[in-house]
N, CA, C and O atoms as a printed pandas DataFrame, in Angstrom:
     atom_number atom_name residue_name chain_id  residue_number  x_coord  y_coord  z_coord
0              1         N          MET        A               1   -9.819  158.196  137.432
1              2        CA          MET        A               1   -9.284  158.882  136.264
2              3         C          MET        A               1   -8.415  157.904  135.472
3              4         O          MET        A               1   -7.542  157.243  136.035
4              5         N          THR        A               2   -8.652  157.821  134.205
5              6        CA          THR        A               2   -7.904  156.927  133.330
6              7         C          THR        A               2   -6.961  157.733  132.451
7              8         O          THR        A               2   -7.351  158.729  131.842
8              9         N          LEU        A               3   -5.722  157.285  132.397
9             10        CA          LEU        A               3   -4.750  157.925  131.517
10            11         C          LEU        A               3   -4.637  157.132  130.229
11            12         O          LEU        A               3   -4.415  155.921  130.251
12            13         N          ASN        A               4   -4.787  157.804  129.130
13            14        CA          ASN        A               4   -4.603  157.171  127.823
14            15         C          ASN        A               4   -3.181  157.459  127.356
15            16         O          ASN        A               4   -2.881  158.555  126.881
16            17         N          THR        A               5   -2.324  156.480  127.494
17            18        CA          THR        A               5   -0.940  156.654  127.080
18            19         C          THR        A               5   -0.574  155.604  126.050
19            20         O          THR        A               5   -1.190  154.541  125.989
20            21         N          HIS        A               6    0.403  155.896  125.262
21            22        CA          HIS        A               6    0.952  154.931  124.321
22            23         C          HIS        A               6    2.465  155.167  124.252
23            24         O          HIS        A               6    2.953  156.236  124.618
24            25         N          SER        A               7    3.171  154.195  123.796
25            26        CA          SER        A               7    4.623  154.311  123.691
26            27         C          SER        A               7    5.048  154.139  122.239
27            28         O          SER        A               7    4.397  153.450  121.454
28            29         N          THR        A               8    6.155  154.786  121.911
29            30        CA          THR        A               8    6.687  154.701  120.554
30            31         C          THR        A               8    8.179  154.411  120.608
31            32         O          THR        A               8    8.874  154.821  121.537
32            33         N          LEU        A               9    8.648  153.712  119.616
33            34        CA          LEU        A               9   10.068  153.433  119.438
34            35         C          LEU        A               9   10.405  153.793  118.000
35            36         O          LEU        A               9    9.897  153.178  117.062
36            37         N          VAL        A              10   11.266  154.794  117.830
37            38        CA          VAL        A              10   11.609  155.310  116.507
38            39         C          VAL        A              10   13.113  155.158  116.305
39            40         O          VAL        A              10   13.901  155.502  117.186
40            41         N          PHE        A              11   13.505  154.644  115.146
41            42        CA          PHE        A              11   14.918  154.490  114.806
42            43         C          PHE        A              11   15.313  155.552  113.789
43            44         O          PHE        A              11   14.543  155.875  112.885
44            45         N          TYR        A              12   16.515  156.089  113.944
45            46        CA          TYR        A              12   17.049  157.100  113.041
46            47         C          TYR        A              12   18.385  156.604  112.489
47            48         O          TYR        A              12   19.182  156.010  113.215
48            49         N          GLN        A              13   18.619  156.850  111.215
49            50        CA          GLN        A              13   19.879  156.483  110.556
50            51         C          GLN        A              13   20.492  157.750  109.977
51            52         O          GLN        A              13   19.816  158.490  109.262
52            53         N          PHE        A              14   21.760  158.010  110.276
53            54        CA          PHE        A              14   22.453  159.192  109.805
54            55         C          PHE        A              14   23.658  158.778  108.970
55            56         O          PHE        A              14   24.375  157.840  109.317
56            57         N          TYR        A              15   23.872  159.488  107.867
57            58        CA          TYR        A              15   24.990  159.225  106.970
58            59         C          TYR        A              15   25.853  160.474  106.874
59            60         O          TYR        A              15   25.332  161.589  106.868
60            61         N          GLY        A              16   27.146  160.300  106.802
61            62        CA          GLY        A              16   28.062  161.430  106.671
62            63         C          GLY        A              16   28.520  161.944  108.030
63            64         O          GLY        A              16   27.820  161.800  109.032
64            65         N          PHE        A              17   29.697  162.542  108.048
65            66        CA          PHE        A              17   30.306  162.998  109.290
66            67         C          PHE        A              17   29.483  164.072  109.985
67            68         O          PHE        A              17   29.227  163.965  111.185
68            69         N          TRP        A              18   29.060  165.109  109.256
69            70        CA          TRP        A              18   28.363  166.228  109.882
70            71         C          TRP        A              18   26.977  165.832  110.371
71            72         O          TRP        A              18   26.512  166.356  111.384
72            73         N          SER        A              19   26.324  164.938  109.688
73            74        CA          SER        A              19   25.020  164.465  110.160
74            75         C          SER        A              19   25.169  163.684  111.459
75            76         O          SER        A              19   24.359  163.836  112.374
76            77         N          ARG        A              20   26.191  162.858  111.541
77            78        CA          ARG        A              20   26.435  162.103  112.773
78            79         C          ARG        A              20   26.838  163.023  113.921
79            80         O          ARG        A              20   26.409  162.826  115.057
80            81         N          TYR        A              21   27.653  164.015  113.630
81            82        CA          TYR        A              21   28.065  164.980  114.649
82            83         C          TYR        A              21   26.859  165.732  115.200
83            84         O          TYR        A              21   26.745  165.936  116.409
84            85         N          ARG        A              22   25.970  166.137  114.317
85            86        CA          ARG        A              22   24.761  166.847  114.738
86            87         C          ARG        A              22   23.867  165.940  115.580
87            88         O          ARG        A              22   23.285  166.394  116.564
88            89         N          ALA        A              23   23.752  164.677  115.211
89            90        CA          ALA        A              23   22.927  163.741  115.966
90            91         C          ALA        A              23   23.458  163.554  117.383
91            92         O          ALA        A              23   22.676  163.503  118.333
92            93         N          ILE        A              24   24.772  163.453  117.536
93            94        CA          ILE        A              24   25.360  163.304  118.870
94            95         C          ILE        A              24   25.113  164.556  119.706
95            96         O          ILE        A              24   24.810  164.451  120.894
96            97         N          SER        A              25   25.237  165.721  119.112
97            98        CA          SER        A              25   25.010  166.957  119.866
98            99         C          SER        A              25   23.538  167.112  120.249
99           100         O          SER        A              25   23.239  167.614  121.333
100          101         N          ILE        A              26   22.626  166.699  119.394
101          102        CA          ILE        A              26   21.202  166.763  119.724
102          103         C          ILE        A              26   20.884  165.824  120.884
103          104         O          ILE        A              26   20.065  166.157  121.741
104          105         N          MET        A              27   21.522  164.657  120.922
105          106        CA          MET        A              27   21.299  163.740  122.038
106          107         C          MET        A              27   21.733  164.369  123.350
107          108         O          MET        A              27   21.096  164.149  124.380
108          109         N          GLY        A              28   22.806  165.145  123.330
109          110        CA          GLY        A              28   23.268  165.794  124.544
110          111         C          GLY        A              28   22.310  166.861  125.041
111          112         O          GLY        A              28   22.115  166.993  126.250
112          113         N          PHE        A              29   21.708  167.626  124.140
113          114        CA          PHE        A              29   20.796  168.694  124.527
114          115         C          PHE        A              29   19.358  168.228  124.729
115          116         O          PHE        A              29   18.555  168.955  125.314
116          117         N          SER        A              30   19.025  167.054  124.268
117          118        CA          SER        A              30   17.633  166.618  124.317
118          119         C          SER        A              30   17.162  166.340  125.737
119          120         O          SER        A              30   15.956  166.326  125.982
120          121         N          LYS        A              31   18.068  166.119  126.676
121          122        CA          LYS        A              31   17.653  165.912  128.061
122          123         C          LYS        A              31   17.110  167.195  128.667
123          124         O          LYS        A              31   16.387  167.151  129.662
124          125         N          LEU        A              32   17.446  168.325  128.086
125          126        CA          LEU        A              32   16.967  169.605  128.589
126          127         C          LEU        A              32   15.582  169.955  128.072
127          128         O          LEU        A              32   14.882  170.765  128.679
128          129         N          ILE        A              33   15.178  169.358  126.963
129          130        CA          ILE        A              33   13.912  169.701  126.311
130          131         C          ILE        A              33   13.002  168.484  126.309
131          132         O          ILE        A              33   13.411  167.398  125.897
132          133         N          ARG        A              34   11.752  168.665  126.775
133          134        CA          ARG        A              34   10.782  167.575  126.730
134          135         C          ARG        A              34    9.527  168.087  126.022
135          136         O          ARG        A              34    8.958  169.096  126.439
136          137         N          PRO        A              35    9.086  167.409  124.956
137          138        CA          PRO        A              35    7.887  167.854  124.237
138          139         C          PRO        A              35    6.651  167.852  125.133
139          140         O          PRO        A              35    6.570  167.075  126.084
140          141         N          LYS        A              36    5.700  168.714  124.831
141          142        CA          LYS        A              36    4.475  168.823  125.613
142          143         C          LYS        A              36    3.687  167.514  125.537
143          144         O          LYS        A              36    3.494  166.954  124.458
144          145         N          GLY        A              37    3.246  167.046  126.674
145          146        CA          GLY        A              37    2.472  165.816  126.731
146          147         C          GLY        A              37    3.312  164.558  126.843
147          148         O          GLY        A              37    2.763  163.461  126.941
148          149         N          ASN        A              38    4.614  164.689  126.831
149          150        CA          ASN        A              38    5.501  163.541  126.914
150          151         C          ASN        A              38    5.719  163.190  128.387
151          152         O          ASN        A              38    6.232  164.011  129.148
152          153         N          VAL        A              39    5.336  161.988  128.792
153          154        CA          VAL        A              39    5.478  161.559  130.180
154          155         C          VAL        A              39    6.931  161.231  130.496
155          156         O          VAL        A              39    7.447  161.643  131.536
156          157         N          GLY        A              40    7.583  160.509  129.628
157          158        CA          GLY        A              40    8.972  160.129  129.830
158          159         C          GLY        A              40    9.545  159.580  128.551
159          160         O          GLY        A              40    8.822  159.338  127.585
160          161         N          GLY        A              41   10.837  159.387  128.549
161          162        CA          GLY        A              41   11.453  158.854  127.354
162          163         C          GLY        A              41   12.920  158.561  127.575
163          164         O          GLY        A              41   13.486  158.887  128.618
164          165         N          LYS        A              42   13.521  157.948  126.590
165          166        CA          LYS        A              42   14.920  157.562  126.664
166          167         C          LYS        A              42   15.511  157.587  125.263
167          168         O          LYS        A              42   14.889  157.127  124.306
168          169         N          LEU        A              43   16.716  158.128  125.154
169          170        CA          LEU        A              43   17.454  158.083  123.898
170          171         C          LEU        A              43   18.389  156.895  123.953
171          172         O          LEU        A              43   19.057  156.674  124.963
172          173         N          LEU        A              44   18.445  156.130  122.881
173          174        CA          LEU        A              44   19.199  154.888  122.859
174          175         C          LEU        A              44   20.206  154.897  121.717
175          176         O          LEU        A              44   19.893  155.331  120.608
176          177         N          GLY        A              45   21.384  154.429  121.984
177          178        CA          GLY        A              45   22.397  154.238  120.956
178          179         C          GLY        A              45   22.414  152.770  120.545
179          180         O          GLY        A              45   21.817  151.929  121.217
180          181         N          THR        A              46   23.082  152.466  119.465
181          182        CA          THR        A              46   23.160  151.084  119.003
182          183         C          THR        A              46   24.615  150.680  118.845
183          184         O          THR        A              46   25.490  151.525  118.657
184          185         N          GLY        A              47   24.860  149.400  118.924
185          186        CA          GLY        A              47   26.200  148.872  118.745
186          187         C          GLY        A              47   26.424  148.452  117.302
187          188         O          GLY        A              47   25.477  148.169  116.569
188          189         N          SER        A              48   27.668  148.415  116.911
189          190        CA          SER        A              48   27.989  147.964  115.554
190          191         C          SER        A              48   28.235  146.464  115.576
191          192         O          SER        A              48   28.488  145.885  116.633
192          193         N          GLY        A              49   28.163  145.856  114.446
193          194        CA          GLY        A              49   28.359  144.419  114.364
194          195         C          GLY        A              49   27.028  143.682  114.260
195          196         O          GLY        A              49   25.964  144.296  114.181
196          197         N          LEU        A              50   27.110  142.373  114.261
197          198        CA          LEU        A              50   25.909  141.556  114.098
198          199         C          LEU        A              50   25.195  141.265  115.407
199          200         O          LEU        A              50   24.019  140.901  115.396
200          201         N          ALA        A              51   25.874  141.416  116.526
201          202        CA          ALA        A              51   25.281  141.131  117.832
202          203         C          ALA        A              51   25.632  142.279  118.775
203          204         O          ALA        A              51   25.989  143.367  118.322
204          205         N          PHE        A              52   25.535  142.049  120.059
205          206        CA          PHE        A              52   25.905  143.074  121.023
206          207         C          PHE        A              52   27.384  143.392  120.897
207          208         O          PHE        A              52   28.213  142.494  120.745
208          209         N          SER        A              53   27.706  144.664  120.962
209          210        CA          SER        A              53   29.081  145.087  120.765
210          211         C          SER        A              53   29.370  146.287  121.651
211          212         O          SER        A              53   28.486  147.104  121.907
212          213         N          ARG        A              54   30.600  146.391  122.115
213          214        CA          ARG        A              54   30.999  147.572  122.887
214          215         C          ARG        A              54   31.293  148.758  121.984
215          216         O          ARG        A              54   31.241  149.906  122.425
216          217         N          LYS        A              55   31.598  148.490  120.744
217          218        CA          LYS        A              55   31.886  149.564  119.797
218          219         C          LYS        A              55   30.564  150.167  119.327
219          220         O          LYS        A              55   29.731  149.456  118.765
220          221         N          PRO        A              56   30.355  151.483  119.551
221          222        CA          PRO        A              56   29.079  152.085  119.165
222          223         C          PRO        A              56   28.975  152.344  117.661
223          224         O          PRO        A              56   29.980  152.496  116.968
224          225         N          ASN        A              57   27.763  152.390  117.190
225          226        CA          ASN        A              57   27.467  152.790  115.821
226          227         C          ASN        A              57   26.977  154.229  115.887
227          228         O          ASN        A              57   25.835  154.479  116.273
228          229         N          GLU        A              58   27.823  155.165  115.516
229          230        CA          GLU        A              58   27.473  156.593  115.649
230          231         C          GLU        A              58   26.438  157.046  114.649
231          232         O          GLU        A              58   25.961  158.176  114.747
232          233         N          GLY        A              59   26.073  156.227  113.705
233          234        CA          GLY        A              59   25.126  156.620  112.668
234          235         C          GLY        A              59   23.709  156.167  112.905
235          236         O          GLY        A              59   22.828  156.492  112.109
236          237         N          GLN        A              60   23.450  155.424  113.973
237          238        CA          GLN        A              60   22.093  154.910  114.196
238          239         C          GLN        A              60   21.712  155.105  115.652
239          240         O          GLN        A              60   22.456  154.731  116.560
240          241         N          TYR        A              61   20.533  155.699  115.864
241          242        CA          TYR        A              61   20.025  155.959  117.196
242          243         C          TYR        A              61   18.555  155.577  117.247
243          244         O          TYR        A              61   17.897  155.412  116.220
244          245         N          ALA        A              62   18.060  155.442  118.463
245          246        CA          ALA        A              62   16.649  155.148  118.664
246          247         C          ALA        A              62   16.114  156.053  119.776
247          248         O          ALA        A              62   16.857  156.489  120.655
248          249         N          ARG        A              63   14.808  156.325  119.715
249          250        CA          ARG        A              63   14.151  157.129  120.741
250          251         C          ARG        A              63   12.921  156.393  121.214
251          252         O          ARG        A              63   12.074  156.001  120.410
252          253         N          PHE        A              64   12.817  156.201  122.525
253          254        CA          PHE        A              64   11.660  155.577  123.143
254          255         C          PHE        A              64   10.928  156.646  123.927
255          256         O          PHE        A              64   11.539  157.336  124.743
256          257         N          ALA        A              65    9.639  156.798  123.700
257          258        CA          ALA        A              65    8.859  157.835  124.377
258          259         C          ALA        A              65    7.522  157.279  124.819
259          260         O          ALA        A              65    6.935  156.419  124.163
260          261         N          VAL        A              66    7.050  157.795  125.961
261          262        CA          VAL        A              66    5.733  157.439  126.498
262          263         C          VAL        A              66    4.899  158.690  126.573
263          264         O          VAL        A              66    3.744  158.637  126.998
């Protein structure tokens, strides 16, 4: 049996306080919900600055799904 799978990496950008607040809350609840046919996935945050940073960028997130 052969499984046909593919992976995706999607970046999201949020502007404004309420949009960022909603994005953070969705990340918290998204572990409870998995779309049909989704084998696995991970929600990723990004750092601010030009390189790796400990300070998070609350306006930009990424989603990796298989």
